[in-house]
Wavefront OBJ file of the C-alpha trace (Angstrom):
o trace
v -37.556 77.220 -78.138
v -36.245 73.622 -78.025
v -37.673 72.773 -74.545
v -40.910 74.456 -75.647
v -41.106 71.839 -78.614
v -40.288 69.132 -76.237
v -42.919 70.179 -73.577
v -45.660 70.200 -76.486
v -44.634 67.010 -77.593
v -44.576 65.279 -74.101
v -48.236 66.919 -73.719
v -49.473 65.704 -77.155
v -47.943 61.990 -76.032
v -49.834 62.329 -72.837
v -53.186 63.191 -74.508
v -52.614 60.042 -77.297
v -51.873 57.896 -74.235
v -55.201 58.793 -72.360
v -57.039 58.382 -75.426
v -55.484 55.255 -76.127
v -55.477 53.361 -72.667
v -59.058 54.214 -71.087
v -58.985 54.650 -67.313
v -61.932 52.169 -66.762
v -63.154 49.398 -69.022
v -66.205 47.708 -68.979
v -67.252 43.949 -68.731
v -66.796 41.863 -71.683
v -70.122 39.935 -73.168
v -69.067 37.204 -70.426
v -68.964 39.695 -67.678
v -65.121 39.419 -67.256
v -61.973 41.710 -68.070
v -58.279 41.419 -68.689
v -55.879 43.582 -66.943
v -52.490 44.308 -68.028
v -50.365 43.757 -64.810
v -46.983 45.807 -65.607
v -46.010 47.920 -68.841
v -42.655 46.696 -70.283
v -42.970 48.674 -73.334
v -43.127 51.946 -71.545
v -40.176 54.522 -72.110
v -36.811 52.934 -73.176
v -34.034 51.354 -71.711
v -31.663 54.890 -71.991
v -31.415 56.873 -68.699
v -32.040 60.726 -68.754
v -30.045 62.853 -69.250
v -28.178 61.433 -72.016
v -31.346 60.575 -73.940
v -34.024 63.357 -72.799
v -37.442 62.671 -72.973
v -37.233 59.202 -72.383
v -38.792 57.644 -69.492
v -37.076 54.365 -68.149
v -38.359 55.081 -64.663
v -40.577 52.449 -62.744
v -43.556 54.765 -62.526
v -43.727 53.896 -66.665
v -43.231 50.240 -66.325
v -45.112 49.666 -62.791
v -48.987 49.921 -64.029
v -52.158 48.433 -63.904
v -53.881 48.936 -67.229
v -56.851 50.090 -66.848
v -56.663 51.165 -63.392
v -60.210 50.345 -63.059
v -62.067 47.549 -64.407
v -65.933 46.743 -64.310
v -67.418 43.216 -64.308
v -70.437 41.487 -63.632
v -71.012 39.466 -60.256
v -69.292 36.118 -60.656
v -67.276 37.230 -63.570
v -63.551 37.054 -63.379
v -60.601 39.093 -64.200
v -57.491 37.738 -66.021
v -54.283 39.339 -65.208
v -51.679 39.413 -68.052
v -48.475 39.683 -65.827
v -45.478 41.453 -67.857
v -42.268 41.296 -66.224
v -41.781 40.790 -62.295
v -45.003 41.498 -60.889
v -47.061 39.427 -58.443
v -50.979 40.266 -58.516
v -52.956 40.453 -55.166
v -56.816 40.789 -54.941
v -58.164 42.585 -51.676
v -61.717 42.189 -50.245
v -64.342 45.030 -50.805
v -63.723 48.318 -48.777
v -60.019 47.750 -48.444
v -58.023 50.999 -49.661
v -54.550 51.426 -50.102
v -53.897 52.879 -46.908
v -55.026 49.789 -45.267
v -51.967 47.646 -46.694
v -49.353 46.994 -43.964
v -46.355 47.693 -45.947
v -42.932 46.383 -44.458
v -40.015 48.628 -44.372
v -37.731 48.323 -47.490
v -35.113 47.850 -47.981
v -33.666 47.214 -44.745
v -34.635 44.906 -43.525
v -35.101 43.371 -47.044
v -38.734 42.627 -47.558
v -39.485 42.296 -51.211
v -42.752 41.078 -50.722
v -45.794 42.758 -48.884
v -47.597 39.760 -47.525
v -50.505 41.349 -45.790
v -52.787 38.682 -46.020
v -55.745 40.783 -44.099
v -58.530 40.952 -46.260
v -56.299 39.538 -49.184
v -58.860 37.121 -51.224
v -56.442 36.028 -54.037
v -52.403 35.843 -54.539
v -51.026 35.185 -57.968
v -47.462 33.939 -58.331
v -44.650 36.582 -59.271
v -44.251 34.907 -62.668
v -45.044 36.564 -66.007
v -47.974 35.170 -67.883
v -51.719 35.125 -67.489
v -53.128 34.550 -64.011
v -56.867 34.411 -63.095
v -57.745 34.513 -59.538
v -60.159 31.374 -58.359
v -63.813 31.279 -59.277
v -65.775 33.014 -56.775
v -63.355 35.737 -55.841
v -65.728 38.334 -57.632
v -68.932 36.951 -56.489
v -70.297 39.867 -54.091
v -70.821 43.509 -55.832
v -68.437 46.266 -54.308
v -64.972 47.696 -55.142
v -62.110 45.400 -54.861
v -58.440 46.799 -54.460
v -55.666 44.943 -56.694
v -52.145 45.624 -56.189
v -48.718 44.331 -57.005
v -47.439 42.697 -53.680
v -43.876 43.618 -54.718
v -43.295 46.164 -52.228
v -41.570 49.142 -53.876
v -43.995 48.631 -57.012
v -46.855 49.204 -54.524
v -45.318 51.322 -52.085
v -43.268 53.717 -54.161
v -44.809 53.471 -57.567
v -48.631 53.123 -56.770
v -49.028 49.792 -58.886
v -52.697 49.334 -57.572
v -56.100 49.592 -59.392
v -59.777 48.150 -58.766
v -62.152 45.828 -60.067
v -65.758 47.104 -59.431
v -68.354 44.484 -59.282
v -71.886 45.207 -60.293
l 1 2 3 4 5 6 7 8 9 10 11 12 13 14 15 16 17 18 19 20 21 22 23 24 25 26 27 28 29 30 31 32 33 34 35 36 37 38 39 40 41 42 43 44 45 46 47 48 49 50 51 52 53 54 55 56 57 58 59 60 61 62 63 64 65 66 67 68 69 70 71 72 73 74 75 76 77 78 79 80 81 82 83 84 85 86 87 88 89 90 91 92 93 94 95 96 97 98 99 100 101 102 103 104 105 106 107 108 109 110 111 112 113 114 115 116 117 118 119 120 121 122 123 124 125 126 127 128 129 130 131 132 133 134 135 136 137 138 139 140 141 142 143 144 145 146 147 148 149 150 151 152 153 154 155 156 157 158 159 160 161 162 163 164
């Protein structure tokens, strides 16, 4: 019975998060958007199994919220970087499968550093970062990802900016 209650509580929590954190956010009045890059408040610092139901995993913390943003051509995106992340913006048509991911951890390659089709790269420090003007001038779907190898390669920390 206890497992059934935990399962129901977990399902309710997932539904609540989906209602609170939209998957797609349209552009604001100036044609721009804000993206949360990293989610340090997810889960808890307590590892399972001592505290069942807590998710302190990187999957919970290494996210792009929302996963897709829609902006106007010529607009911009401000990334609110929370924690150790490095936003990278790739040109229209680039997919996660196109990114050359280095072997990890041996030899130790913390950063992806695939410059092919990369338009902008932020610093790996917390705080707001906005790519240079002109980055999102052409309509299409731009790939955004965390340039930290395990965040992208193992935890799928990537998303999209759709320019209309």
